[in-house]
C-alpha positions as CSV (number, residue, x, y, z in Angstrom):
1,M,90.2,86.1,98.4
2,R,91.6,83.3,96.3
3,N,89.0,83.7,93.6
4,Y,89.7,87.3,93.1
5,R,92.1,88.3,90.4
6,H,94.2,90.6,92.6
7,W,97.3,88.4,93.4
8,L,100.8,89.0,92.4
9,G,104.1,87.2,93.2
10,W,106.9,89.2,94.8
11,H,110.7,89.1,94.6
12,E,113.0,90.8,97.2
13,E,116.1,92.6,96.2
14,R,118.3,95.2,97.8
15,C,117.3,98.7,96.5
16,P,120.4,101.0,96.5
17,K,118.3,104.2,96.7
18,A,116.3,103.1,99.7
19,R,119.4,101.2,101.2
20,R,117.1,98.3,102.3
21,L,115.6,95.1,101.0
22,V,112.4,95.9,98.8
23,K,109.7,93.5,97.8
24,Y,108.9,94.1,94.1
25,P,105.6,92.8,93.0
26,M,105.9,90.5,90.0
27,T,104.4,87.9,87.6
28,Q,106.7,86.9,84.7
29,K,108.2,90.3,84.7
30,L,108.0,93.5,87.1
31,A,104.3,94.3,87.4
32,I,102.8,97.6,87.4
33,T,100.3,97.3,90.3
34,H,97.7,99.5,89.0
35,L,97.3,97.5,85.7
36,M,94.8,94.7,86.3
37,L,96.3,92.7,83.4
38,T,99.2,91.7,85.5
39,L,97.2,90.3,88.3
40,L,96.4,86.7,88.8
41,H,93.8,84.4,90.5
42,G,95.0,82.8,93.7
43,T,95.6,79.4,92.2
44,E,97.6,81.0,89.3
45,V,99.9,83.0,91.6
46,I,101.1,79.9,93.4
47,A,102.1,78.4,90.1
48,A,103.8,81.6,89.0
49,V,105.7,81.7,92.3
50,E,107.0,78.2,91.8
51,K,107.7,78.6,88.0
52,Y,109.7,81.9,88.4
53,K,111.1,81.2,91.8
54,L,109.8,84.3,93.4
55,H,109.9,84.8,97.1
56,G,106.2,84.9,97.9
57,I,102.7,86.1,97.1
58,G,100.9,89.3,97.6
59,Y,97.5,90.9,97.2
60,L,96.5,94.2,95.5
61,F,93.5,95.9,97.4
62,T,90.8,97.5,95.3
63,E,87.5,99.1,96.5
64,A,85.7,96.7,94.3
65,N,86.3,93.8,96.6
66,G,85.4,95.7,99.9
67,I,88.4,94.5,101.8
68,V,90.4,97.0,104.1
69,S,94.0,96.4,104.9
70,V,95.3,97.4,108.2
71,D,99.2,97.3,108.6
72,L,100.6,97.8,112.0
73,D,104.4,98.2,111.6
74,K,106.9,97.4,114.2
75,C,104.2,96.7,116.8
76,I,105.9,93.4,118.1
77,M,109.2,93.9,119.8
78,D,111.0,91.1,121.7
79,G,107.7,89.0,121.3
80,K,105.6,91.8,123.0
81,L,102.9,93.9,121.4
82,N,102.9,97.7,121.7
83,E,100.0,99.8,122.8
84,V,98.6,100.3,119.2
85,A,98.5,96.5,118.6
86,I,97.1,95.7,122.0
87,G,94.3,98.2,121.5
88,F,93.5,97.1,117.9
89,L,93.3,93.4,118.9
90,K,91.0,94.2,122.0
91,K,88.6,96.2,119.7
92,A,88.8,94.2,116.4
93,P,86.4,91.4,115.5
94,R,87.7,88.1,115.1
95,T,89.2,88.3,111.5
96,Y,92.1,87.2,109.5
97,I,95.5,88.6,110.8
98,E,99.0,87.6,109.9
99,I,102.5,88.5,110.7
100,P,104.2,90.1,107.7
101,P,107.6,88.8,106.4
102,S,109.5,91.2,108.8
103,G,108.0,89.2,111.8
104,K,107.7,92.7,113.5
105,G,104.2,93.8,112.7
106,L,100.5,92.6,112.2
107,R,98.4,92.9,109.2
108,A,94.7,92.6,109.5
109,L,91.9,92.1,106.8
110,L,88.4,93.5,107.4
111,R,85.3,93.8,105.2
112,G,84.1,97.4,105.2
113,K,84.9,100.9,104.4
114,L,87.3,103.5,105.7
115,P,86.1,106.4,107.5
116,P,85.2,109.1,104.8
117,E,87.9,111.5,106.1
118,C,90.5,108.8,105.5
119,G,89.9,108.8,101.7
120,K,91.4,105.7,100.0
121,G,93.9,105.2,102.7
122,K,96.2,106.9,105.2
123,K,99.6,106.1,106.8
124,N,101.1,107.5,110.0
125,N,104.9,106.6,110.2
126,K,105.0,108.0,113.8
127,A,102.3,105.7,115.0
128,G,103.4,102.9,112.8
129,G,100.0,102.3,111.3
130,E,98.3,102.4,107.8
131,M,95.0,101.3,106.3
132,Y,94.0,101.1,102.7
133,T,91.1,100.0,100.4
134,T,92.7,100.6,97.1
135,S,95.9,100.7,95.3
136,H,97.9,99.1,98.1
137,Y,99.9,95.9,97.9
138,F,100.4,93.4,100.8
139,T,103.0,90.7,100.8
140,M,101.5,87.6,102.4
141,R,102.8,84.4,103.7
142,G,99.9,82.9,105.5
143,N,101.8,83.2,108.9
144,K,98.7,83.7,110.9
145,W,98.5,85.6,114.2
146,R,97.8,83.1,117.0
147,E,94.0,82.4,117.2
148,C,92.9,84.6,114.3
149,A,90.1,83.6,112.1
150,D,90.5,82.0,108.7
151,D,87.9,84.3,107.2
152,I,87.6,88.1,106.7
153,T,85.0,89.5,108.9
154,E,82.9,92.8,108.9
155,D,84.4,95.8,110.6
156,N,82.7,96.5,113.8
157,G,83.9,100.2,114.1
158,V,87.5,99.4,114.9
159,L,88.5,101.2,111.5
160,K,87.1,104.3,112.7
161,W,88.7,103.9,116.1
162,L,92.2,103.1,114.7
163,Y,92.0,106.1,112.4
164,T,90.9,108.5,114.9
165,N,93.4,107.4,117.7
166,Y,96.5,106.4,115.8
167,I,96.5,107.0,112.0
168,K,94.8,110.5,111.7
169,L,97.6,113.0,111.1
170,E,97.1,116.1,113.3
171,R,98.2,119.3,111.5
172,E,100.1,122.0,113.4
173,P,98.2,125.2,113.6
174,K,99.5,127.9,111.4
175,A,101.4,130.8,113.0
Protein backbone atom coordinates (compact mmCIF):
# COMPACT_ATOMS: atom_id res chain seq x y z
CA MET A 1 0.00 0.00 0.00
CA ARG A 2 2.93 2.34 0.64
CA ASN A 3 3.65 2.51 -3.08
CA TYR A 4 0.15 3.59 -4.06
CA ARG A 5 -0.55 7.29 -4.46
CA HIS A 6 -3.63 7.10 -2.22
CA TRP A 7 -2.39 8.61 1.05
CA LEU A 8 -3.43 11.80 2.81
CA GLY A 9 -2.69 13.36 6.13
CA TRP A 10 -5.56 14.21 8.46
CA HIS A 11 -6.25 16.92 10.98
CA GLU A 12 -8.84 16.63 13.74
CA GLU A 13 -11.12 19.55 14.61
CA ARG A 14 -14.41 20.00 16.40
CA CYS A 15 -17.19 20.35 13.83
CA PRO A 16 -19.98 22.62 15.12
CA LYS A 17 -22.59 21.09 12.80
CA ALA A 18 -21.76 17.49 13.71
CA ARG A 19 -21.08 18.38 17.38
CA ARG A 20 -18.12 16.03 17.44
CA LEU A 21 -14.49 15.77 16.44
CA VAL A 22 -14.03 15.27 12.70
CA LYS A 23 -10.91 13.96 10.97
CA TYR A 24 -10.47 16.13 7.88
CA PRO A 25 -8.25 14.67 5.14
CA MET A 26 -5.45 17.11 4.28
CA THR A 27 -2.12 17.62 2.58
CA GLN A 28 -0.94 21.25 2.51
CA LYS A 29 -4.55 22.40 2.50
CA LEU A 30 -7.91 20.74 2.90
CA ALA A 31 -8.02 17.95 0.34
CA ILE A 32 -10.94 16.99 -1.82
CA THR A 33 -10.69 13.21 -1.63
CA HIS A 34 -11.97 12.51 -5.12
CA LEU A 35 -9.17 14.56 -6.73
CA MET A 36 -6.19 12.27 -7.15
CA LEU A 37 -3.89 15.32 -7.45
CA THR A 38 -4.00 15.81 -3.67
CA LEU A 39 -2.96 12.25 -2.88
CA LEU A 40 0.55 11.25 -1.86
CA HIS A 41 2.76 8.16 -1.84
CA GLY A 42 3.31 6.49 1.53
CA THR A 43 6.72 8.09 2.12
CA GLU A 44 5.48 11.54 1.06
CA VAL A 45 2.54 11.49 3.46
CA ILE A 46 4.79 10.87 6.47
CA ALA A 47 6.87 13.93 5.53
CA ALA A 48 3.70 16.01 5.04
CA VAL A 49 2.33 14.98 8.45
CA GLU A 50 5.55 16.10 10.12
CA LYS A 51 5.92 19.32 8.09
CA TYR A 52 2.32 20.51 8.54
CA LYS A 53 1.88 19.09 12.05
CA LEU A 54 -1.10 16.96 11.09
CA HIS A 55 -2.61 14.39 13.44
CA GLY A 56 -2.09 11.30 11.31
CA ILE A 57 -2.31 9.55 7.95
CA GLY A 58 -5.16 8.02 6.02
CA TYR A 59 -5.78 6.00 2.89
CA LEU A 60 -8.29 6.61 0.09
CA PHE A 61 -9.66 3.40 -1.39
CA THR A 62 -10.23 3.03 -5.14
CA GLU A 63 -11.33 0.04 -7.19
CA ALA A 64 -8.03 0.19 -9.10
CA ASN A 65 -5.99 -1.18 -6.20
CA GLY A 66 -8.40 -4.05 -5.41
CA ILE A 67 -8.46 -3.48 -1.66
CA VAL A 68 -11.71 -3.64 0.28
CA SER A 69 -12.03 -1.77 3.57
CA VAL A 70 -14.13 -3.22 6.37
CA ASP A 71 -14.96 -0.94 9.28
CA LEU A 72 -16.64 -2.38 12.36
CA ASP A 73 -17.66 0.57 14.54
CA LYS A 74 -18.08 0.37 18.31
CA CYS A 75 -17.40 -3.37 18.35
CA ILE A 76 -15.01 -3.18 21.31
CA MET A 77 -16.64 -2.24 24.62
CA ASP A 78 -14.77 -2.55 27.91
CA GLY A 79 -12.10 -4.57 26.09
CA LYS A 80 -14.61 -7.15 24.80
CA LEU A 81 -15.68 -7.78 21.22
CA ASN A 82 -19.32 -7.76 20.15
CA GLU A 83 -20.91 -10.59 18.12
CA VAL A 84 -20.23 -8.92 14.74
CA ALA A 85 -16.50 -8.63 15.46
CA ILE A 86 -16.26 -12.15 16.90
CA GLY A 87 -17.99 -13.64 13.84
CA PHE A 88 -15.89 -11.61 11.42
CA LEU A 89 -12.59 -12.55 13.09
CA LYS A 90 -13.53 -16.26 13.15
CA LYS A 91 -14.34 -16.27 9.43
CA ALA A 92 -11.78 -13.78 8.05
CA PRO A 93 -8.44 -14.91 6.65
CA ARG A 94 -5.34 -13.73 8.50
CA THR A 95 -5.03 -10.18 7.10
CA TYR A 96 -4.10 -6.67 8.20
CA ILE A 97 -6.48 -5.38 10.89
CA GLU A 98 -6.05 -2.31 13.05
CA ILE A 99 -7.82 -0.47 15.82
CA PRO A 100 -8.99 2.98 14.62
CA PRO A 101 -8.17 6.20 16.47
CA SER A 102 -11.36 5.88 18.58
CA GLY A 103 -10.04 2.61 20.07
CA LYS A 104 -13.56 1.15 19.89
CA GLY A 105 -13.62 -0.58 16.52
CA LEU A 106 -11.75 -2.73 14.05
CA ARG A 107 -10.67 -1.94 10.51
CA ALA A 108 -9.70 -4.79 8.22
CA LEU A 109 -8.21 -4.70 4.74
CA LEU A 110 -8.78 -7.51 2.24
CA ARG A 111 -7.93 -8.03 -1.43
CA GLY A 112 -11.03 -8.77 -3.42
CA LYS A 113 -14.37 -7.42 -4.53
CA LEU A 114 -17.56 -6.61 -2.74
CA PRO A 115 -20.65 -8.70 -3.46
CA PRO A 116 -22.32 -7.25 -6.62
CA GLU A 117 -25.45 -6.24 -4.69
CA CYS A 118 -23.27 -4.11 -2.39
CA GLY A 119 -22.21 -1.74 -5.20
CA LYS A 120 -19.14 0.34 -4.31
CA GLY A 121 -19.90 0.09 -0.64
CA LYS A 122 -22.53 -0.12 2.03
CA LYS A 123 -22.99 1.07 5.58
CA ASN A 124 -25.37 -0.18 8.25
CA ASN A 125 -25.41 2.11 11.30
CA LYS A 126 -27.59 -0.26 13.30
CA ALA A 127 -25.15 -3.17 12.88
CA GLY A 128 -22.17 -0.83 13.19
CA GLY A 129 -20.47 -2.03 10.04
CA GLU A 130 -19.46 -0.75 6.66
CA MET A 131 -17.43 -1.92 3.68
CA TYR A 132 -16.10 -0.04 0.65
CA THR A 133 -13.90 -0.45 -2.41
CA THR A 134 -13.88 3.14 -3.62
CA SER A 135 -14.34 6.76 -2.56
CA HIS A 136 -13.86 5.92 1.10
CA TYR A 137 -11.18 7.26 3.41
CA PHE A 138 -9.69 5.47 6.44
CA THR A 139 -7.64 7.21 9.07
CA MET A 140 -4.80 4.89 10.01
CA ARG A 141 -2.34 4.75 12.86
CA GLY A 142 -0.73 1.35 12.52
CA ASN A 143 -2.26 0.26 15.84
CA LYS A 144 -2.48 -3.40 14.81
CA TRP A 145 -5.08 -5.77 16.22
CA ARG A 146 -3.40 -8.48 18.30
CA GLU A 147 -1.93 -11.11 16.00
CA CYS A 148 -3.07 -9.82 12.63
CA ALA A 149 -0.91 -10.16 9.51
CA ASP A 150 1.33 -7.44 8.14
CA ASP A 151 0.01 -8.18 4.65
CA ILE A 152 -3.38 -7.76 3.04
CA THR A 153 -4.70 -11.17 2.02
CA GLU A 154 -7.34 -12.40 -0.41
CA ASP A 155 -10.96 -12.51 0.66
CA ASN A 156 -12.08 -16.04 1.49
CA GLY A 157 -15.82 -15.32 1.30
CA VAL A 158 -15.97 -13.28 4.53
CA LEU A 159 -17.03 -10.14 2.59
CA LYS A 160 -20.14 -11.88 1.26
CA TRP A 161 -20.82 -13.34 4.73
CA LEU A 162 -20.44 -9.93 6.43
CA TYR A 163 -22.66 -8.23 3.85
CA THR A 164 -25.37 -10.90 4.02
CA ASN A 165 -25.46 -11.17 7.82
CA TYR A 166 -24.77 -7.63 9.06
CA ILE A 167 -24.44 -4.92 6.42
CA LYS A 168 -27.35 -5.62 4.07
CA LEU A 169 -30.22 -3.29 4.82
CA GLU A 170 -33.55 -5.04 4.86
CA ARG A 171 -36.31 -2.93 3.41
CA GLU A 172 -39.69 -2.83 5.09
CA PRO A 173 -42.45 -4.24 2.88
CA LYS A 174 -44.76 -1.58 1.47
CA ALA A 175 -48.21 -1.41 3.02
